[in-house]
Z-matrix of the N, CA and C atoms (Angstrom, degrees):
N
C 1 1.444
C 2 1.598 1 109.29
N 3 1.187 2 115.18 1 131.62
C 4 1.479 3 118.15 2 177.79
C 5 1.520 4 115.28 3 -85.56
N 6 1.241 5 122.36 4 153.75
C 7 1.433 6 123.44 5 -178.48
C 8 1.534 7 111.20 6 -85.27
N 9 1.284 8 109.57 7 153.88
C 10 1.527 9 119.28 8 -175.20
C 11 1.544 10 103.90 9 -83.18
N 12 1.297 11 117.48 10 152.96
C 13 1.411 12 118.76 11 179.04
C 14 1.621 13 107.64 12 -88.33
N 15 1.180 14 117.88 13 141.44
C 16 1.485 15 127.26 14 -175.71
C 17 1.450 16 106.64 15 -123.71
N 18 1.371 17 116.31 16 137.92
C 19 1.417 18 121.82 17 174.18
C 20 1.521 19 113.87 18 -90.37
N 21 1.402 20 117.63 19 152.02
C 22 1.377 21 123.52 20 176.49
C 23 1.532 22 109.97 21 -49.48
N 24 1.269 23 122.69 22 -42.14
C 25 1.517 24 126.26 23 -174.52
C 26 1.594 25 103.92 24 -65.11
N 27 1.421 26 114.15 25 -42.58
C 28 1.538 27 114.83 26 -175.05
C 29 1.636 28 106.41 27 -68.55
N 30 1.188 29 114.42 28 -35.90
C 31 1.513 30 116.85 29 176.42
C 32 1.448 31 114.81 30 -63.22
N 33 1.422 32 116.82 31 -41.40
C 34 1.486 33 122.29 32 176.45
C 35 1.640 34 105.48 33 -63.55
N 36 1.322 35 114.32 34 -54.34
C 37 1.520 36 114.10 35 179.35
C 38 1.521 37 112.33 36 -50.77
N 39 1.358 38 112.40 37 -46.23
C 40 1.568 39 111.13 38 -178.78
C 41 1.489 40 113.02 39 -62.73
N 42 1.303 41 115.80 40 -39.14
C 43 1.478 42 117.29 41 178.18
C 44 1.498 43 110.36 42 -57.15
N 45 1.385 44 116.65 43 -51.66
C 46 1.548 45 121.86 44 177.41
C 47 1.479 46 108.53 45 -57.44
N 48 1.150 47 119.79 46 -48.97
C 49 1.486 48 121.71 47 -174.78
C 50 1.533 49 114.72 48 -64.74
N 51 1.285 50 114.91 49 -44.91
C 52 1.498 51 121.27 50 176.13
C 53 1.646 52 112.78 51 -63.31
N 54 1.331 53 109.80 52 -38.19
C 55 1.497 54 114.52 53 176.11
C 56 1.460 55 110.69 54 -69.12
N 57 1.191 56 118.97 55 -42.19
C 58 1.512 57 123.24 56 178.23
C 59 1.503 58 103.85 57 -59.81
N 60 1.274 59 122.34 58 -51.09
C 61 1.530 60 121.43 59 -176.14
C 62 1.412 61 108.90 60 -63.70
N 63 1.367 62 124.75 61 -40.34
C 64 1.451 63 127.10 62 177.83
C 65 1.614 64 105.66 63 -51.30
N 66 1.345 65 114.69 64 -47.27
C 67 1.438 66 121.35 65 -167.94
C 68 1.496 67 109.87 66 -78.07
N 69 1.381 68 116.22 67 -13.61
C 70 1.440 69 119.59 68 -174.57
C 71 1.664 70 110.13 69 -101.89
N 72 1.231 71 117.55 70 -26.71
C 73 1.396 72 128.72 71 -176.36
C 74 1.581 73 106.46 72 -67.81
N 75 1.402 74 114.37 73 144.98
C 76 1.491 75 121.56 74 -179.33
C 77 1.552 76 104.33 75 -80.28
N 78 1.392 77 117.87 76 98.66
C 79 1.480 78 121.17 77 179.34
C 80 1.528 79 110.03 78 -55.09
N 81 1.245 80 122.12 79 -37.39
C 82 1.399 81 120.22 80 -179.49
C 83 1.591 82 119.94 81 -65.01
N 84 1.286 83 110.01 82 -24.38
C 85 1.521 84 114.56 83 178.14
C 86 1.519 85 113.58 84 -102.08
N 87 1.322 86 120.92 85 -19.37
C 88 1.440 87 120.86 86 -178.38
C 89 1.525 88 106.04 87 -145.44
N 90 1.297 89 115.72 88 65.14
C 91 1.592 90 120.02 89 178.17
C 92 1.394 91 116.25 90 -61.86
N 93 1.354 92 124.00 91 -41.04
C 94 1.433 93 126.23 92 -177.44
C 95 1.524 94 109.61 93 -73.00
N 96 1.278 95 123.37 94 -36.00
C 97 1.338 96 129.48 95 175.95
C 98 1.552 97 110.30 96 -63.38
N 99 1.355 98 114.32 97 -43.78
C 100 1.513 99 120.93 98 176.43
C 101 1.522 100 108.72 99 -60.95
N 102 1.292 101 120.42 100 -45.77
C 103 1.404 102 122.41 101 178.49
C 104 1.496 103 113.60 102 -64.73
N 105 1.322 104 115.80 103 -38.49
C 106 1.517 105 116.46 104 177.67
C 107 1.493 106 108.54 105 -65.43
N 108 1.286 107 117.30 106 -47.10
C 109 1.619 108 118.44 107 -179.82
C 110 1.540 109 109.84 108 -62.50
N 111 1.310 110 119.78 109 -36.17
C 112 1.449 111 122.56 110 176.04
C 113 1.595 112 111.85 111 -68.06
N 114 1.322 113 118.37 112 -37.31
C 115 1.405 114 122.06 113 176.22
C 116 1.584 115 108.45 114 -66.30
N 117 1.331 116 117.75 115 -41.44
C 118 1.545 117 119.67 116 -178.83
C 119 1.621 118 108.43 117 -66.45
N 120 1.362 119 109.13 118 -36.79
C 121 1.484 120 113.88 119 -179.51
C 122 1.587 121 109.88 120 -54.96
N 123 1.422 122 110.72 121 -53.45
C 124 1.440 123 122.75 122 -178.70
C 125 1.560 124 108.67 123 -58.65
N 126 1.274 125 121.61 124 -48.10
C 127 1.374 126 127.15 125 -177.05
C 128 1.518 127 109.94 126 -60.40
N 129 1.428 128 122.86 127 -46.33
C 130 1.319 129 124.68 128 -173.87
C 131 1.607 130 108.65 129 -74.81
N 132 1.248 131 117.61 130 -31.85
C 133 1.552 132 125.91 131 178.16
C 134 1.629 133 106.90 132 -67.21
N 135 1.320 134 116.85 133 -46.64
C 136 1.446 135 123.47 134 -175.72
C 137 1.623 136 105.41 135 -65.33
N 138 1.268 137 116.22 136 -43.49
C 139 1.350 138 119.15 137 -177.27
C 140 1.449 139 113.47 138 -73.08
N 141 1.277 140 118.98 139 -30.47
C 142 1.524 141 119.19 140 172.16
C 143 1.543 142 110.36 141 -70.78
N 144 1.330 143 118.69 142 -31.45
C 145 1.443 144 120.57 143 176.72
C 146 1.576 145 107.34 144 -70.28
N 147 1.387 146 114.67 145 -41.71
C 148 1.559 147 114.48 146 176.72
C 149 1.550 148 114.41 147 -53.20
N 150 1.412 149 110.20 148 -46.58
C 151 1.506 150 118.91 149 -170.70
C 152 1.617 151 103.44 150 -67.93
N 153 1.402 152 113.42 151 -37.21
C 154 1.463 153 115.70 152 -178.76
C 155 1.532 154 110.34 153 -64.76
N 156 1.329 155 121.31 154 -47.86
C 157 1.438 156 125.89 155 -177.15
C 158 1.534 157 111.56 156 -69.57
N 159 1.398 158 118.41 157 -21.02
C 160 1.408 159 118.85 158 -179.49
C 161 1.528 160 109.92 159 -101.65
N 162 1.276 161 121.93 160 12.60
C 163 1.349 162 135.55 161 177.66
C 164 1.637 163 108.46 162 49.83
N 165 1.255 164 111.19 163 49.58
C 166 1.503 165 122.54 164 -179.91
C 167 1.652 166 106.40 165 -113.75
N 168 1.278 167 113.71 166 140.42
C 169 1.408 168 119.07 167 178.93
C 170 1.535 169 116.26 168 -100.85
N 171 1.343 170 114.06 169 -12.94
C 172 1.508 171 118.74 170 -177.15
C 173 1.554 172 104.81 171 -163.18
N 174 1.377 173 111.86 172 152.68
C 175 1.385 174 125.83 173 -165.53
C 176 1.647 175 108.52 174 -69.28
N 177 1.325 176 116.53 175 -29.80
C 178 1.506 177 115.12 176 179.54
C 179 1.475 178 112.33 177 -65.44
N 180 1.360 179 124.63 178 -20.05
C 181 1.403 180 125.86 179 177.95
C 182 1.461 181 113.84 180 -83.83
N 183 1.325 182 119.60 181 3.24
C 184 1.470 183 120.18 182 -172.52
C 185 1.623 184 110.02 183 -98.86
N 186 1.245 185 119.02 184 -18.24
C 187 1.458 186 115.95 185 -177.89
C 188 1.507 187 112.51 186 71.38
N 189 1.374 188 116.62 187 -162.80
C 190 1.452 189 121.76 188 -172.09
C 191 1.519 190 114.24 189 -63.42
N 192 1.303 191 115.69 190 -32.85
C 193 1.527 192 117.94 191 -176.67
C 194 1.521 193 109.73 192 -52.47
N 195 1.133 194 120.78 193 -47.79
C 196 1.541 195 129.97 194 176.10
C 197 1.516 196 110.96 195 -59.27
N 198 1.285 197 119.68 196 -51.15
C 199 1.503 198 125.96 197 176.37
C 200 1.475 199 112.12 198 -57.83
N 201 1.329 200 118.99 199 -37.40
C 202 1.512 201 118.56 200 -178.11
C 203 1.587 202 112.67 201 -64.29
N 204 1.173 203 116.11 202 -24.72
C 205 1.494 204 117.06 203 176.00
C 206 1.595 205 116.70 204 -57.86
N 207 1.342 206 113.88 205 -35.10
C 208 1.350 207 115.57 206 -172.04
C 209 1.505 208 118.56 207 42.62
N 210 1.336 209 115.69 208 -119.42
C 211 1.503 210 114.33 209 177.48
C 212 1.558 211 105.24 210 -116.26
N 213 1.300 212 119.06 211 32.77
C 214 1.432 213 123.90 212 -177.78
C 215 1.566 214 109.34 213 -92.56
N 216 1.336 215 116.51 214 93.07
C 217 1.396 216 124.78 215 178.65
C 218 1.492 217 112.09 216 -58.15
N 219 1.335 218 120.00 217 -44.45
C 220 1.426 219 116.94 218 177.20
C 221 1.565 220 115.55 219 -66.45
N 222 1.195 221 115.83 220 -29.34
C 223 1.550 222 117.22 221 174.99
C 224 1.564 223 107.99 222 -65.13
N 225 1.340 224 116.12 223 -46.60
C 226 1.571 225 116.24 224 178.20
C 227 1.472 226 110.05 225 -57.78
N 228 1.411 227 113.82 226 -44.59
C 229 1.382 228 123.25 227 -175.51
C 230 1.572 229 109.79 228 -56.88
N 231 1.356 230 113.08 229 -43.04
C 232 1.523 231 121.29 230 178.43
C 233 1.468 232 112.81 231 -65.68
N 234 1.201 233 116.82 232 -42.50
C 235 1.483 234 125.88 233 -179.01
C 236 1.595 235 107.24 234 -61.21
N 237 1.406 236 113.17 235 -41.97
C 238 1.409 237 117.43 236 179.89
C 239 1.520 238 114.34 237 -82.01
N 240 1.427 239 114.55 238 4.49
C 241 1.397 240 119.98 239 179.88
C 242 1.542 241 115.76 240 56.98
N 243 1.238 242 112.57 241 40.41
C 244 1.491 243 118.42 242 177.54
C 245 1.568 244 109.48 243 -85.08
N 246 1.275 245 115.99 244 143.08
C 247 1.420 246 119.61 245 -176.57
C 248 1.538 247 113.58 246 -57.48
N 249 1.323 248 120.54 247 140.76
C 250 1.451 249 125.91 248 -179.35
C 251 1.551 250 112.01 249 -49.59
N 252 1.335 251 120.02 250 -33.09
C 253 1.389 252 120.79 251 -177.73
C 254 1.467 253 113.62 252 -56.45
N 255 1.378 254 116.12 253 -26.55
C 256 1.498 255 120.54 254 -178.02
C 257 1.546 256 113.85 255 -86.72
N 258 1.250 257 114.73 256 -9.92
C 259 1.432 258 123.57 257 -173.86
C 260 1.602 259 108.91 258 -73.43
N 261 1.429 260 118.15 259 146.04
C 262 1.380 261 123.42 260 171.36
C 263 1.528 262 115.59 261 -62.38
N 264 1.289 263 115.59 262 146.39
C 265 1.514 264 113.87 263 172.14
C 266 1.452 265 109.18 264 -59.96
N 267 1.265 266 117.85 265 147.41
C 268 1.497 267 124.57 266 -169.71
C 269 1.639 268 109.50 267 -64.41
N 270 1.315 269 113.46 268 -47.20
C 271 1.403 270 110.62 269 -178.45
C 272 1.637 271 113.50 270 -149.53
N 273 1.236 272 108.94 271 169.36
C 274 1.517 273 117.82 272 -176.26
C 275 1.561 274 105.51 273 -143.06
N 276 1.348 275 113.16 274 -176.17
C 277 1.429 276 121.81 275 175.35
C 278 1.426 277 113.55 276 -131.34
N 279 1.330 278 116.70 277 135.85
C 280 1.563 279 116.40 278 177.35
C 281 1.534 280 107.38 279 -68.50
N 282 1.411 281 108.74 280 139.47
C 283 1.576 282 116.35 281 -177.64
C 284 1.522 283 110.67 282 -53.75
N 285 1.327 284 117.68 283 141.49
C 286 1.457 285 122.89 284 -178.87
C 287 1.504 286 118.78 285 52.63
N 288 1.390 287 109.52 286 37.69
C 289 1.516 288 116.27 287 -175.14
C 290 1.459 289 109.38 288 -152.95
N 291 1.310 290 117.55 289 160.18
C 292 1.523 291 120.07 290 177.10
C 293 1.464 292 107.00 291 -104.28
N 294 1.304 293 119.39 292 13.56
C 295 1.619 294 120.49 293 174.35
C 296 1.371 295 113.86 294 -86.96
N 297 1.489 296 114.92 295 130.36
C 298 1.363 297 123.74 296 -175.67
C 299 1.523 298 104.36 297 -86.29
N 300 1.320 299 116.66 298 155.90
C 301 1.556 300 123.51 299 171.76
C 302 1.518 301 97.92 300 -134.80
N 303 1.362 302 111.56 301 128.35
C 304 1.463 303 127.34 302 176.08
C 305 1.374 304 111.05 303 -89.47
N 306 1.327 305 125.53 304 152.18
C 307 1.511 306 125.72 305 -170.26
C 308 1.516 307 108.87 306 -58.81
N 309 1.325 308 121.48 307 -34.10
C 310 1.492 309 121.64 308 -178.94
C 311 1.568 310 111.33 309 -72.73
N 312 1.359 311 113.45 310 -4.66
C 313 1.538 312 116.14 311 -179.72
C 314 1.553 313 106.49 312 -109.06
N 315 1.231 314 123.96 313 4.03
C 316 1.458 315 122.79 314 -177.59
C 317 1.531 316 115.90 315 -55.36
N 318 1.402 317 114.52 316 -45.46
C 319 1.377 318 114.36 317 171.52
C 320 1.430 319 123.19 318 -56.93
N 321 1.322 320 118.72 319 -29.36
C 322 1.419 321 128.97 320 177.48
C 323 1.615 322 107.65 321 -71.12
N 324 1.298 323 112.81 322 -49.91
C 325 1.458 324 119.30 323 -179.70
C 326 1.481 325 110.93 324 -53.98
N 327 1.367 326 114.58 325 -51.99
C 328 1.443 327 118.40 326 -172.41
C 329 1.506 328 108.71 327 -72.21
N 330 1.365 329 115.99 328 -39.26
C 331 1.452 330 117.26 329 -178.21
C 332 1.460 331 112.77 330 -58.60
N 333 1.462 332 115.87 331 -35.42
C 334 1.382 333 116.45 332 -178.23
C 335 1.514 334 112.30 333 -97.34
N 336 1.276 335 119.68 334 15.73
C 337 1.407 336 119.60 335 170.18
C 338 1.499 337 119.15 336 88.27
N 339 1.337 338 113.23 337 13.39
C 340 1.526 339 113.49 338 175.96
C 341 1.449 340 119.18 339 -88.67
N 342 1.330 341 119.73 340 116.91
C 343 1.460 342 121.64 341 -179.57
C 344 1.572 343 102.85 342 -77.25
N 345 1.371 344 113.30 343 147.61
C 346 1.412 345 120.52 344 177.20
C 347 1.431 346 110.74 345 -106.99
N 348 1.274 347 118.07 346 160.26
C 349 1.517 348 123.53 347 179.24
C 350 1.541 349 112.70 348 -56.11
N 351 1.389 350 112.31 349 -33.77
C 352 1.439 351 115.72 350 -169.67
C 353 1.674 352 106.68 351 -130.10
N 354 1.259 353 117.18 352 43.77
C 355 1.453 354 117.95 353 174.35
C 356 1.520 355 114.32 354 -51.10
N 357 1.276 356 117.84 355 -33.71
C 358 1.555 357 120.83 356 -175.82
C 359 1.539 358 105.29 357 -70.15
N 360 1.374 359 121.90 358 -42.39
C 361 1.374 360 121.47 359 179.76
C 362 1.550 361 113.47 360 -63.03
N 363 1.299 362 116.73 361 -37.91
C 364 1.387 363 121.98 362 173.96
C 365 1.555 364 114.19 363 -61.90
N 366 1.361 365 109.73 364 -48.92
C 367 1.437 366 118.31 365 174.61
C 368 1.496 367 113.85 366 -54.63
N 369 1.262 368 119.75 367 -43.62
C 370 1.450 369 128.26 368 178.81
C 371 1.515 370 105.64 369 -61.86
N 372 1.285 371 117.68 370 -54.38
C 373 1.532 372 120.84 371 -174.57
C 374 1.575 373 106.89 372 -64.74
N 375 1.204 374 120.79 373 -37.01
C 376 1.507 375 121.56 374 179.68
C 377 1.493 376 112.23 375 -66.16
N 378 1.360 377 114.20 376 -35.85
C 379 1.466 378 119.28 377 174.68
C 380 1.592 379 114.38 378 -69.50
N 381 1.333 380 107.96 379 -32.25
C 382 1.598 381 115.12 380 173.90
C 383 1.568 382 104.94 381 -64.80
N 384 1.223 383 121.86 382 -43.82
C 385 1.440 384 121.98 383 -177.70
C 386 1.478 385 110.49 384 -68.18
N 387 1.383 386 118.67 385 -38.25
C 388 1.408 387 118.64 386 173.98
C 389 1.488 388 114.79 387 -57.78
N 390 1.267 389 118.94 388 -38.33
C 391 1.355 390 126.44 389 174.83
C 392 1.494 391 114.50 390 -58.23
N 393 1.359 392 116.08 391 -46.68
C 394 1.435 393 123.81 392 174.32
C 395 1.525 394 110.37 393 -60.58
N 396 1.349 395 118.03 394 -42.80
C 397 1.374 396 125.90 395 -175.90
C 398 1.573 397 109.70 396 -63.90
N 399 1.293 398 113.07 397 -42.49
C 400 1.411 399 120.78 398 177.55
C 401 1.537 400 107.38 399 -54.26
N 402 1.242 401 120.24 400 -51.61
C 403 1.494 402 124.82 401 179.96
C 404 1.483 403 113.77 402 -61.35
N 405 1.295 404 115.62 403 -29.97
C 406 1.456 405 117.94 404 -178.29
C 407 1.569 406 115.98 405 -84.08
N 408 1.380 407 113.94 406 -23.66
C 409 1.395 408 121.02 407 -172.69
C 410 1.546 409 111.31 408 -104.36
N 411 1.192 410 115.63 409 1.52
C 412 1.580 411 119.16 410 178.30
C 413 1.471 412 113.19 411 -96.37
């Protein structure tokens, strides 16, 4: 199945909308959903910045380079030459399990209801990235 083409404006709106939802949701009742929505806010914001910096208005004009990002926040941050201090930790572990989850798999873990040993650390780092995005997109 091919991916749909998304405009930079749509990515920007999705970033804003997801972040608003993250701030509105009851974190005590739906923690993993909040983390997933925050993750998608970061992903959309970073991809909007990537398009802007590469003078592209929609994803269909980017070729394979854009598709290779998938949901890998660190790969996008690397392409944007963002300092490593802002990158997500490379991996974590599912609570009460020996299964590792790598940073590019966070959305899957949270989507399927897997709590990680260090969800709070990822949430803090994602919020740091949001603060950086805010500065880039204003």
